[in-house]
DSSP file (Angstrom, degrees, kcal/mol; ACC not computed):
  #  RESIDUE AA STRUCTURE BP1 BP2  ACC     N-H-->O    O-->H-N    N-H-->O    O-->H-N    TCO  KAPPA ALPHA  PHI   PSI    X-CA   Y-CA   Z-CA
    1    1 A M              0   0    0      0, 0.0     2,-0.4     0, 0.0     3,-0.0   0.000 360.0 360.0 360.0 128.4  -30.1  120.9   -6.9
    2    2 A K    >   -     0   0    0      1,-0.1     3,-2.0     0, 0.0     4,-0.3  -0.869 360.0-128.0-115.2 144.4  -33.5  122.4   -7.7
    3    3 A L  G >  S+     0   0    0     -2,-0.4     3,-2.1     1,-0.3     4,-0.1   0.861 108.0  61.7 -56.4 -39.9  -34.2  125.4  -10.0
    4    4 A E  G >  S+     0   0    0      1,-0.3     3,-1.2     2,-0.2    -1,-0.3   0.658  87.7  72.8 -63.9 -15.2  -36.3  127.2   -7.2
    5    5 A E  G <  S+     0   0    0     -3,-2.0    -1,-0.3     1,-0.2    -2,-0.2   0.629  92.0  58.2 -76.0 -11.3  -33.1  127.3   -5.1
    6    6 A F  G <  S+     0   0    0     -3,-2.1     2,-0.6    -4,-0.3    -1,-0.2   0.450  82.0 103.6 -93.9   0.0  -31.9  130.1   -7.5
    7    7 A N    <   +     0   0    0     -3,-1.2     2,-0.3    -4,-0.1    -3,-0.0  -0.711  46.3 144.3 -85.1 117.7  -35.0  132.3   -6.8
    8    8 A Y        -     0   0    0     -2,-0.6     2,-0.6     2,-0.0    -2,-0.0  -0.971  51.0 -97.1-145.7 166.4  -34.0  135.3   -4.5
    9    9 A Y        -     0   0    0     -2,-0.3    -2,-0.0     1,-0.0     0, 0.0  -0.754  34.7-177.5 -90.8 128.3  -34.9  138.9   -4.0
   10   10 A L        -     0   0    0     -2,-0.6     5,-0.1     5,-0.0    -2,-0.0  -0.936  22.9-133.0-122.2 105.0  -32.6  141.3   -5.5
   11   11 A P    >   -     0   0    0      0, 0.0     3,-1.7     0, 0.0     4,-0.2  -0.248  20.3-123.7 -63.0 148.3  -33.2  145.0   -4.9
   12   12 A Q  G >  S+     0   0    0      1,-0.3     3,-1.6     2,-0.2     0, 0.0   0.812 107.7  67.1 -60.6 -33.6  -33.0  147.1   -8.1
   13   13 A G  G 3  S+     0   0    0      1,-0.3    -1,-0.3     4,-0.0     4,-0.1   0.678  94.5  59.5 -61.9 -19.6  -30.4  149.3   -6.6
   14   14 A F  G <  S+     0   0    0     -3,-1.7     2,-0.5     2,-0.1    -1,-0.3   0.490  82.9  96.1 -88.3  -2.0  -27.9  146.4   -6.6
   15   15 A I  S <  S-     0   0    0     -3,-1.6    -5,-0.0    -4,-0.2    -3,-0.0  -0.791  83.3-118.1 -89.0 122.8  -28.1  145.8  -10.2
   16   16 A A        -     0   0    0     -2,-0.5     3,-0.1     1,-0.2    -2,-0.1  -0.310  24.7-172.0 -58.3 138.5  -25.3  147.6  -12.2
   17   17 A Q        +     0   0    0      1,-0.3     2,-0.3    -4,-0.1    -1,-0.2   0.548  70.0  22.1-109.5 -10.8  -26.7  150.2  -14.6
   18   18 A K  S    S-     0   0    0      0, 0.0     2,-0.3     0, 0.0    -1,-0.3  -0.979  89.5 -95.3-149.0 157.7  -23.3  150.9  -16.4
   19   19 A Q        -     0   0    0     -2,-0.3     2,-0.3    -3,-0.1     4,-0.1  -0.540  38.6-124.2 -68.7 130.1  -20.1  149.1  -16.9
   20   20 A I        -     0   0    0     -2,-0.3     6,-0.2     3,-0.1     5,-0.1  -0.611  29.3-118.7 -82.4 139.0  -17.3  149.9  -14.4
   21   21 A K  S    S+     0   0    0     -2,-0.3     2,-0.1     4,-0.1     0, 0.0  -0.940  97.3  34.9-120.2 142.8  -13.9  151.1  -15.8
   22   22 A P  S >  S-     0   0    0      0, 0.0     3,-2.0     0, 0.0    -1,-0.1   0.717  87.3-144.2 -60.8 153.2  -11.4  149.8  -15.5
   23   23 A R  G >  S+     0   0    0      1,-0.3     3,-1.6     2,-0.1    20,-0.2   0.818  94.0  65.2 -54.8 -32.3  -13.0  146.4  -15.6
   24   24 A D  G 3  S+     0   0    0      1,-0.3    20,-2.1    19,-0.1    -1,-0.3   0.543  89.9  71.1 -66.4 -11.2  -10.8  144.7  -13.1
   25   25 A H  G <   +     0   0    0     -3,-2.0    -1,-0.3    18,-0.2    -2,-0.1   0.273  68.7 126.0 -97.0  15.4  -12.3  147.1  -10.6
   26   26 A S  S <  S-     0   0    0     -3,-1.6    17,-3.0    -6,-0.2    18,-0.2  -0.374  73.1 -87.0 -68.1 152.9  -15.6  145.4  -10.6
   27   27 A R  E     -A   42   0A   0     15,-0.2     2,-0.4    -2,-0.1    15,-0.3  -0.235  40.4-162.3 -64.8 149.2  -16.8  144.3   -7.1
   28   28 A L  E     -A   41   0A   0     13,-1.5    13,-2.2    -3,-0.1     2,-0.5  -1.000   2.1-161.5-126.2 127.3  -15.8  140.8   -5.7
   29   29 A M  E     -A   40   0A   0     -2,-0.4     2,-0.5    11,-0.2    11,-0.2  -0.954   5.4-162.1-102.1 128.3  -17.6  139.1   -2.9
   30   30 A I  E     -A   39   0A   0      9,-3.3     9,-2.8    -2,-0.5     2,-0.6  -0.963   2.4-160.2-117.5 130.9  -15.7  136.4   -1.0
   31   31 A L  E     -A   38   0A   0     -2,-0.5     2,-0.9     7,-0.2     7,-0.2  -0.900   7.6-160.7-109.6 119.5  -17.7  134.0    1.0
   32   32 A Y  E  >> -A   37   0A   0      5,-3.1     5,-1.6    -2,-0.6     4,-1.1  -0.840  11.0-173.5 -95.8  96.3  -16.0  132.0    3.8
   33   33 A R  T >45S+     0   0    0     -2,-0.9     3,-0.7     1,-0.3    -1,-0.2   0.919  78.6  54.1 -65.2 -45.8  -18.5  129.2    4.2
   34   34 A S  T 345S+     0   0    0      1,-0.2    -1,-0.3    -3,-0.1    -2,-0.0   0.885 119.7  32.6 -58.9 -36.6  -16.8  127.6    7.2
   35   35 A R  T 345S-     0   0    0     -3,-0.2    -1,-0.2     2,-0.1    -2,-0.2   0.483 102.3-129.9 -99.1   1.5  -16.7  130.9    9.2
   36   36 A K  T <<5 +     0   0    0     -4,-1.1     2,-0.3    -3,-0.7    -3,-0.2   0.915  63.1 132.3  55.3  44.5  -19.9  132.1    7.8
   37   37 A E  E   < -A   32   0A   0     -5,-1.6    -5,-3.1     2,-0.0     2,-0.4  -0.911  44.7-147.5-128.6 152.7  -18.2  135.6    6.9
   38   38 A I  E     -A   31   0A   0     -2,-0.3     2,-0.3    -7,-0.2    -7,-0.2  -0.978   9.2-165.9-127.9 141.6  -18.1  137.7    3.7
   39   39 A E  E     -A   30   0A   0     -9,-2.8    -9,-3.3    -2,-0.4     2,-0.4  -0.897  10.0-143.5-118.9 147.9  -15.4  139.8    2.6
   40   40 A H  E     +A   29   0A   0     -2,-0.3   -11,-0.2   -11,-0.2     2,-0.2  -0.921  34.2 136.0-113.8 144.4  -15.5  142.6   -0.1
   41   41 A N  E     -A   28   0A   0    -13,-2.2   -13,-1.5    -2,-0.4     2,-0.3  -0.679  50.2 -86.6-151.9-156.7  -12.7  143.4   -2.6
   42   42 A I  E >   -A   27   0A   0    -15,-0.3     3,-2.2    -2,-0.2   -15,-0.2  -0.933  34.7-115.1-124.9 154.6  -12.2  144.1   -6.4
   43   43 A F  G >  S+     0   0    0    -17,-3.0     3,-1.6    -2,-0.3   -18,-0.2   0.745 108.9  74.5 -65.7 -20.2  -11.8  141.5   -9.1
   44   44 A K  G 3  S+     0   0    0    -20,-2.1     3,-0.4     1,-0.3    -1,-0.3   0.774  97.6  48.4 -53.3 -32.1   -8.3  142.7   -9.7
   45   45 A N  G X  S+     0   0    0     -3,-2.2     3,-1.3   -21,-0.2     4,-0.3   0.053  73.1 114.2-102.6  27.9   -7.2  141.0   -6.4
   46   46 A I  G X   +     0   0    0     -3,-1.6     3,-1.8     1,-0.3     4,-0.3   0.828  66.9  68.9 -64.4 -27.9   -8.9  137.6   -7.1
   47   47 A G  G >  S+     0   0    0     -3,-0.4     3,-0.6     1,-0.3    -1,-0.3   0.669  87.5  66.4 -60.9 -18.4   -5.5  136.0   -7.3
   48   48 A D  G <  S+     0   0    0     -3,-1.3    -1,-0.3     1,-0.2    -2,-0.2   0.723 104.1  45.1 -72.4 -22.8   -5.1  136.7   -3.6
   49   49 A Y  G <  S+     0   0    0     -3,-1.8     2,-0.4    -4,-0.3    -1,-0.2   0.413  94.2  90.1-102.8  -1.5   -7.9  134.2   -2.9
   50   50 A L    <   -     0   0    0     -3,-0.6     2,-0.3    -4,-0.3     3,-0.0  -0.814  54.5-159.8-107.7 142.5   -7.0  131.2   -5.2
   51   51 A K    >   -     0   0    0     -2,-0.4     3,-2.5     1,-0.1    -2,-0.0  -0.719  41.1 -76.9-112.2 160.6   -4.8  128.3   -4.2
   52   52 A E  T 3  S+     0   0    0      1,-0.3    -1,-0.1    -2,-0.3     3,-0.1  -0.327 121.6  28.7 -57.2 137.0   -2.9  125.9   -6.4
   53   53 A G  T 3  S+     0   0    0      1,-0.3    -1,-0.3    -3,-0.0     2,-0.1   0.271  87.4 131.5  93.0 -14.8   -5.4  123.5   -7.9
   54   54 A D    <   -     0   0    0     -3,-2.5     2,-0.4     1,-0.0    -1,-0.3  -0.363  49.0-141.2 -70.7 151.9   -8.4  125.9   -7.8
   55   55 A L        -     0   0    0     -3,-0.1     2,-0.5    -2,-0.1    -1,-0.0  -0.960  10.9-163.6-116.3 130.8  -10.5  126.2  -11.0
   56   56 A L        -     0   0    0     -2,-0.4     2,-0.5    -6,-0.0    -6,-0.0  -0.985   4.6-163.9-117.3 121.4  -11.8  129.6  -12.0
   57   57 A V        -     0   0    0     -2,-0.5     2,-0.4     2,-0.0    -2,-0.0  -0.902   6.2-160.3-102.7 122.9  -14.6  129.5  -14.6
   58   58 A L        -     0   0    0     -2,-0.5     2,-0.5     2,-0.0    -2,-0.0  -0.845   4.9-155.2-109.2 149.5  -15.4  132.7  -16.3
   59   59 A N        +     0   0    0     -2,-0.4    -2,-0.0     1,-0.1     0, 0.0  -0.954  14.6 176.7-121.9 114.8  -18.6  133.5  -18.1
   60   60 A N        +     0   0    0     -2,-0.5     2,-0.1     2,-0.1    -1,-0.1   0.073  38.9 128.2-105.1  23.1  -18.5  136.1  -20.9
   61   61 A T        -     0   0    0      1,-0.0     2,-0.4     0, 0.0    -2,-0.1  -0.384  54.8-129.2 -75.2 156.5  -22.2  135.8  -22.0
   62   62 A K        -     0   0    0     -2,-0.1     2,-0.7     2,-0.0    -2,-0.1  -0.836  19.7-121.9-101.0 143.1  -24.4  138.7  -22.2
   63   63 A V        -     0   0    0     -2,-0.4     0, 0.0     2,-0.0     0, 0.0  -0.754  33.5-144.4 -92.6 121.0  -27.8  138.7  -20.6
   64   64 A L  S    S+     0   0    0     -2,-0.7     2,-0.2    20,-0.1    20,-0.1  -0.966  72.1  51.3-127.3 144.2  -30.8  139.2  -22.8
   65   65 A P  S    S+     0   0    0      0, 0.0     2,-0.4     0, 0.0    19,-0.2   0.445  74.8 173.9 -74.7 158.7  -33.4  140.5  -22.7
   66   66 A V  E     -B   83   0B   0     17,-2.2    17,-2.6    -2,-0.2     2,-0.5  -0.994  23.4-142.6-134.9 143.0  -32.1  143.9  -21.5
   67   67 A R  E     -B   82   0B   0     -2,-0.4     2,-0.4    15,-0.2    15,-0.2  -0.889  13.6-166.8-109.2 131.5  -33.9  147.1  -21.0
   68   68 A I  E     -B   81   0B   0     13,-3.9    13,-2.5    -2,-0.5     2,-0.4  -0.930   2.9-162.4-117.7 138.6  -32.2  150.4  -21.9
   69   69 A Y  E     +B   80   0B   0     -2,-0.4     2,-0.3    11,-0.2    11,-0.2  -0.906  19.1 156.3-119.7 150.6  -33.6  153.9  -20.8
   70   70 A G  E     -B   79   0B   0      9,-2.1     9,-2.9    -2,-0.4     2,-0.4  -0.949  34.4-122.7-160.2 174.1  -32.7  157.1  -22.3
   71   71 A I  E     -B   78   0B   0     -2,-0.3     7,-0.2     7,-0.2     6,-0.1  -0.996  31.9-114.2-131.2 127.8  -33.8  160.7  -22.9
   72   72 A K     >  -     0   0    0      5,-2.5     4,-1.5    -2,-0.4     7,-0.0  -0.344  22.0-137.4 -62.5 140.4  -34.2  162.4  -26.3
   73   73 A E  T  4 S+     0   0    0      2,-0.2    -1,-0.1     1,-0.1     0, 0.0   0.865  96.4  35.5 -74.0 -35.6  -31.7  165.1  -26.6
   74   74 A K  T  4 S+     0   0    0      1,-0.1    -1,-0.1     3,-0.0    -2,-0.0   0.958 130.6  25.0 -81.8 -54.0  -34.0  167.7  -28.2
   75   75 A T  T  4 S-     0   0    0      2,-0.1    -2,-0.2     3,-0.0    -1,-0.1   0.526  89.7-131.2 -85.5 -13.8  -37.4  167.0  -26.6
   76   76 A K     <  +     0   0    0     -4,-1.5    -3,-0.1     1,-0.2    -2,-0.0   0.615  51.9 157.9  56.2  14.7  -36.3  165.5  -23.4
   77   77 A G        -     0   0    0     -6,-0.1    -5,-2.5     1,-0.1     2,-0.3  -0.269  45.8-109.9 -61.0 150.1  -38.8  162.8  -24.1
   78   78 A K  E     -B   71   0B   0     -7,-0.2     2,-0.4    -3,-0.1    -7,-0.2  -0.674  32.9-165.3 -86.8 153.0  -38.2  159.4  -22.3
   79   79 A V  E     -B   70   0B   0     -9,-2.9    -9,-2.1    -2,-0.3     2,-0.4  -0.985   7.7-172.3-132.7 135.6  -37.1  156.5  -24.4
   80   80 A E  E     -B   69   0B   0     -2,-0.4     2,-0.4   -11,-0.2   -11,-0.2  -0.991   4.4-170.6-135.2 128.5  -37.1  152.9  -23.4
   81   81 A I  E     -B   68   0B   0    -13,-2.5   -13,-3.9    -2,-0.4     2,-0.6  -0.956   6.7-159.8-119.7 133.3  -35.5  150.1  -25.7
   82   82 A L  E     -B   67   0B   0     -2,-0.4     2,-0.5   -15,-0.2   -15,-0.2  -0.934   3.6-159.4-117.9 112.4  -35.9  146.4  -25.1
   83   83 A L  E     +B   66   0B   0    -17,-2.6   -17,-2.2    -2,-0.6     3,-0.1  -0.782  14.8 173.8 -86.9 124.1  -33.3  144.1  -26.7
   84   84 A L        -     0   0    0     -2,-0.5     2,-0.3     1,-0.4    -1,-0.2   0.784  58.6  -6.3 -94.5 -37.4  -34.7  140.5  -26.9
   85   85 A K        -     0   0    0    -21,-0.0    -1,-0.4   -20,-0.0     2,-0.3  -0.990  68.6-101.0-158.7 154.9  -32.1  138.7  -28.9
   86   86 A S        -     0   0    0     -2,-0.3     3,-0.4     1,-0.1   -22,-0.0  -0.669  22.0-161.6 -76.6 132.2  -28.9  139.0  -30.8
   87   87 A L  S    S+     0   0    0     -2,-0.3    -1,-0.1     1,-0.2     0, 0.0   0.622  80.9  65.4 -90.3 -13.7  -29.4  139.0  -34.6
   88   88 A N              0   0    0      1,-0.2    -1,-0.2     0, 0.0    -2,-0.0  -0.012 360.0 360.0-102.7  30.5  -25.7  138.2  -35.6
   89   89 A D              0   0    0     -3,-0.4    -1,-0.2     0, 0.0    -2,-0.1   0.545 360.0 360.0 -92.4 360.0  -25.5  134.6  -34.1
């Protein structure tokens, strides 16, 4: 496996801008490789796709750097914050 195999185009509109609530309603894409088909569901139903002996690996890391946009309440001026690293590690 080569690092460049992980490069792909991802339109900005496909990147979540806020956390979905409840968390288990986040989108889930199921790929049937043998049939070359894709199905969409929500993460809450992931158990419908797992069989005995399957291994599910969860990643709870946060992605940094992250850019946050906002607007000042009084002046309506634009604010941009760039978080580069966590200081409490």
